[in-house]
N, C-alpha and C positions, 0 to 999 in steps of 0.2 A: 543475550540474556537467556538462560535455560530454566525451564519450568518442568518439574517432575509431576505431571498430572496423575499418571499411573506408572507403575514400574515398567510396563511393557512398551509404553509409547512416550519417550522424552520429546520435548518440543523446544524449538529455538525460534526466537522472535527477531525480526529486523524492522525497526521503526523508521519512518520518514516523517519529519515534522515540518510544518510551515510550507506545505506544497501550495503554490499559488493558483489553485483551482478549487472551486467550491466542493463541499463534501458530497453533495448529491451526484455531481458529475463524475467524481472519482469512484464513488460506490458502484456506479454502472460498469466501470472497467474492472474493478476488483472482484465483483460478483462472478465474472466469467472465469476467473482463475482458481476459485475456491474448490477444494477437493480434487484437484488435478495432479497428475504426476509432475515431479520437479522438472523434467526435461520438456514436457509439453506446455506447461503453464506460461512461460514467458513468450511463447510464439503466438498465443491466442490474441492478446491485445495488439500485437504488431499489425495485424490485418484488420483492425477495427478503426474506422475513420473518426476517432474522437481524440481531442487534445489530451484528455485525462489518461489516455493509454500510454503516454510517454514515461511517467515515473514508475508505473507499476511493474513493467518487466525488469527494471533495474533492482527492485527490492528482492525478487525471488532468488537470483544468484547470490545476493548479499546474505540472505538467510541461510542458504546452503553453505556458504563459506564460513559463516559463524558456527554452523553445526560441525563442519570438518575441523575447525580450529579447536572446538571443545572436545574433540576426540570421538564423536559419534560416527558410527559406520554409515557408509553411503548406500546401504541396502534399502532400496525402494523408498527414497524420500518423496513426500508429497506435500502439497500445500494444504495443511490441516485446518487452517483458519485464516481469515482476513478481516480486519476491522478498519473502518474509516470513521473518524470523528471530526467534529467541527473544531477548527482552530480559531486563532484570533483574526480580527478583521482590521485591515488597514483603512484608515479614514482619510479621504482626500476631498478636495473641493473642486467642483466642476464650474468653470466660468459660464455665466449666463448673460442674457441681455441686460443692459442698463446698469452694469457694475455689480450685479447680484452674483451670488455663488450658491450652488446647490451641493449638499453633501453627497458623497459617493462612498460606498463600502466595497472594498476589494476583499473577497472572502478567501480564507485559507483552510486547509484541513490537515489532519494527522492520519497517516495510514500505517498499519502494522500488518506484516505478513508473518504467519506462523508456519514453520516447516516441521512436520512430524515424520517419524520413521516407523515403518510397519505397514499395516493395512488400514484402509478407510474405515 
């Protein structure tokens, strides 16, 4: 998806929906990649010991591929924005003593990486 914010800096988005990690944990990984060059951004979460760092590096090359597919030049692409929002929650039951069941919520999130061309 391409968005023309201003004529000098077109942007391309790469969304990932229903990631099986909570939004707060994913935000911690996404915040490290914001406003970084396209080549440097996927390497930063790889060396961070959080499980939320697995889906983030896959989004950045996807956004760059979307940009090249739309015909945008590869001149200095950078991660211009990154958003993480709360997704749906899976509801499960956890078995407890004496035949009881306690509800559990498995949280998901939606992450979007925006790649822009030009300067920060």
